[in-house]
C-alpha positions, 0 to 999 in steps of 0.5 A: 500500500502506498499513501501520499499527501496530494494537495489537500487530500490523501491518495491511497494506491496498491501495487498488486491486488487480485481482480476479485478482491475489494479493499476496505480503507480506513481513514482517520485524523491522528488522535481521533481513531474512534471517528475513523471512516471506512470505505470499501471499494474495488478499484484503486487508487482512491483520493480522499479530498478536502482534508484539513491542512496542517493535520496528520491523517492515518490510513489502514487497509484490509482486502476482502476476497469473494465476500470472505472475511478480510485479511489482516489489516496493513500497517498504519501509514500516516501523512501530513496534509501541507498547504497547497500554496508555495511557502514563499508566497505569503512572506513575499506578499507581506514584504511587497505590501510593506514596501509599497505602503512605505513608498506611498507614505513617503510620497505623501509626506514629501509632497506635504512638506514641499507644498509652500503656502503660495503654491498650496493656495494656488491649487486649493482655493477656498470658495465662498458659500453660495448666498442661499447657504449663508446664515442671516448674520454672516458677513459677505466674504470678498471674492478673490476675483471680480464678479461679473454681471449677467450678460443679457442681449435683447431678442426680437420676436416676430409672431405671425397670426393667420386669421381664417 
């Protein structure tokens, strides 16, 4: 019997089995043998998918020939289910995030420190509140540019009436 961890599952295969044999495979999490589950099947290999990562699972098997009682069980084989991600991905992603955030913070603080009063006022002008939003006793603020009056042009309209 060969047992190997594949991704988040366990693969169990046999080198040779008689054609009329069926196999009973018992799988359990290490330390929880009382909660073992047994699967009886006639073809191998078999894959037990979706097991908990980082846990150790143990496997034992018996063969059954033509419905007769099973053979003695095999030795117990235990395997550890590993993360299916590469081990370098998490630290690399964390390091890249730290470097990008440090560069972003440096750029923000550098631009704030370099912003002189005249330059900042040119880019960030304070606009006065519209008349409708002012409180009744609030004084009028001096606008930074002269207000222009509304431009009106006279329009001549010609109406034709037809009488019938």
